[in-house]
N, C-alpha and C positions, 0 to 999 in steps of 0.2 A: 679182096678185102682180107687183112691179116685177122685172126680170131685169137682171143686171148684166153687162156686156161689158168686155173689156180686150184688150190684146195681149201677146205673149210676152215684152216687156221688163219686165212687171211683176214677175217673179221671186218670186211667190209659190209656196210648196210646194205639190206636186200634191195633197196630202191636204186641204189649206184649199180649193182650187180645187173639189175634188169635193164636199167637205162643205158648202160653202156655194153650189153650183149655178152658179159663175161660167162664162162662155163666154170662151175665150181664142182670139183669133185670131192664128195664127202670122204672123210676119215671114219675110223670106228673108235667108239668108246666101249669098252668091254668090262661089264660089271659081272659078278659071279654068277648070276642068274640068266645074263642074255648079253649080247653085243648089239649095239645100236650105231646107226648111221648118224654121224653128227649133223645137227641141224635138219635132219629128216625125220627120224624116229624118236628123237630126244630134244627136248627144249632146255635152255639153260636153267629154269626154275626146276624142273624136274630133276636135272642132273644135281643140282646144289641140295636139293631135297634128299637125295639119296646118299651123297658123299660123306657125311660126317660118321654115320653108322656102319659104313661099308666095310667089311673085313673079310677077305683080303681086300685091299684097296683096287679101285679100278685101274685097269690099264688102257693104254691107246695103240692103235696100229694103223699103219699106211694103208691107202687103197691098193688093191692088187694091180699087178701090171696090166692084166686085161682090161680093168677099168679105164685107165688111161688110154690104152690102145683103141678102146671102142669109141671113146670120146673123141680121139684125134681122127680116127677113120671116118666118123659120122660127120664132123666139121669139114674134112676134105671133100667127102661125098656132096656135101651140101653147098660146095663152091668156094670155100676158102682157098686163097692162094698162098697160104702160110698159117702156121700155128705156132704161137708163142706161149709156153708153158713155164709159170713163175710160181716159186714155191719157197716155203720156210727154210732157212739155212740148214744145211746138212750137218753143221756142228750140234744142232739140236734135234734132228729128226731125219730119218731114212726117206721121207717122202719124195724129196727130189731125185734121190738115186733111183726110186722105183720109177719116177716119171721118165728118167734118162733112159732106163732099160727099155721101157716101152717105146720111146721115140726111136731108139736104134733098132728095135725089132720091126719097126714099121719100113726101115730101108728107104727113106726119102729125105731129102733135104729141106723139104717143106716144113719140118717141125724142129723147132729150137726150144731148148730148156735153159732157163736162166736162173741164176742163184743171185738173190737180192742181199744176201747176208743179214736177213732180217727175220722177224717173227711177228706174229699177230697182225696189227694194223700196219706195223712198220712195213711188211710184205704188202698189205692192202694198198698202201700209198703208191709202191711201186706198180702194182698191178692196175690201179686206177689210172695213173700216167701213161701206161702202155695201151691201155683201152681207149683212152682219149686220143693218143696219137694214131691209133688204128682207125678210128672213127674219122680223123682228119685224113686219111688217105695216105699215111706215111708207109713206106716200105719197111720190111722186116728188118733190114740193115739199119734204117733210119731210127725205128723204134729201139732197138737195141743200144744204139749209140745214146739216145735220149734217156733211157731208163737207167743205164750205168751211171750217168750223171746223178740222176735223181737218187739212186741207191746209196752213192758215195755221201750224200746230203741228208740222208734219214738216219734219225737217232730213236731208239725205243729205250725208256729207262723208267723202272717201276720198283716200288717197294712192296715186299711181301709181308703179310701179317705175321708169319711164323715160318720156320724152318721144317715144321713137322711134315707138311705134305710132300716137300722136296725129299725129306729122308724117307718117307714111307714109299715113294715111287722110285727110289733108287738114283734120281737125278741130282743127288746133293753132291756127289764126289767132286765136281768141277769147282764148287766153292768152299768145300770143307777146309782146303789149305789156308785160306784167309780167314775164314769166319769160325773154324772149330765146330763144336758140337752144341753151343749154347743155344736152345731152342728159344729162349725168351728174347733174342735180339731180333731185329726187323732187318733182314737181308734186303740190299739195294742192288738191283741187276741193270747193267747198261750194255746195250748192244748197237754196233755201227760196223759195217763191212765185215760181218761174220767173226768179229771179236767180241767176245763177252768178258765184261769186267765187273768186279763186285766191291761192295763196301757195306757198312752196316750202320744201323743207329740203334740206340736202347729203348726209345719211344717212337710212337707213330708221329707225334709232333716234330720230333728230330728227324724222321725219316722224310717227312714233307719238306722240311728246311732243305735238306740235302738235294732233294728233287728240284726245288726252286733254284738252288745255286747252279745245278747242272743246266737248267733251262736259261738262266741268265748268261752262262758261258757260251752259250751258242751263238749269241749275236742275232741280227735280224731274221725273222723267220718268214717262209713261204706259206706254211701249213703248220697247224698245231692241233692235236686232238688229245682226248683224255680217254685212257683206257682202265679197265677195272674188272675184278672178278666177284661178282655179286655183291657189290659195295656201293649200292646208290647212296647210301647214307654219307658216305665219305667223299662223293665226287662234288657235291654242291661246295663243301668247304675247300677242296682243291681248286676248284675254279674260282672261287673269290680270293684266293691267295695267289692265283697266277694270271688273273683277268688282264692284266697289263701287258702281257707277253702275247695274246692272240692276235694275228693279223686281222682278223674278222670276227670280232667277239659275237656277232649274231649268228654266225653260220661256221659251225665246226662239229665233227663227229664226237660224240660221247658213246663208247662201245663196251659192253659186257662181253668180255674174252671167251671164246669157243672153250666148251667143255674138254676138248682135246689138250688145251693148255691148261685149263683150270684143275684138271685132274692131278697135275703135277705141283701147281702153284698153291691151290686151296683157295677158299674165299678171302676176301678182305685185301686183294691186292689192289694197288691204285698206281697209276702212272701216266706217262706222256708218251706221245708219238710226234716228234718234231721233223720237218723238213726245213733246212735252212734256206735262206734266200741265196740265189745265185751271186757269186763274188763279181 
C-alpha cells in the first residue's frame, strides 16, 4: 500500500489523519524562550496567548532532513510499497525542499515528493484525496495523476485582519508592491497552483464581500471549508454569508490554522478553501 506523508501546515482534522493513516511531520514554532513542535508541544490556544506580547516575534522552521528520512525509512520498513510526501508550496516555505532532499538521500524510487501549490487546508485537501486513493488501492502513478487534477482545482483565499504580523515576520515583501505599507487595510490573499495574488479592502465587511465574490466566481464546488486564525467569532458570520455555496452544508471543515502560518498572519484571519467540481 502507498503511504501518505505531509507536514503540520496541512491543517487536516486529527480524526481525518488517523482514519486515513496519514503521517504528519511537525514543523517548529520558535519563541525567544523555547522552540516547540507544532501540534505536539504547543496548542493553538497557547500560541495565540503568547503571540501579541512576543518581542522579537516568533519564527518558524521546517523539520530537519533527518526527520523526514526517518519517517520514510520507517514506512518502507513497515511494508509500504511507495511513499508520497505532500507539502506546502515552496513559494511560501522551504519544507518541500527539505522533504525532497530527504527523499533523494534515501536513493530509492519508492519515495515521491509532490507540490500541490497550496497552503494550509488547501494542501490538506490534496493530502486527503491522496490518502483516500491510497486506501482504495491505487498505485503511486495513479494517485499522482489524480491529485494533480485535485490540486489544479483547489483554491485558498483569505482576508487578514492587519498587515502588522506579515510585516513583523518579514513575509510582507511579496505583497508590498500592490498594497503599500498601509497597516489599516485588510489584505486579501488568494492561492492556486503555486500562484499568490493579492487585493485589499478597507473594512472587515468589505473583505468578506470580496471573499464571497471570489467564491461565487468559482462555479459549482466539490468541497468547501472555512479556515481562520483564532477567529471563532467571525466564522459564524462568514458561514451565514456563504451557506448557499456549501456542497454539503451539514458536513464541512472549519479549521483554526496552524501556528506555523498564524505566526506570519496573526489572529483574525478568515477565509475559504474550495475544490471546484470536475468539468
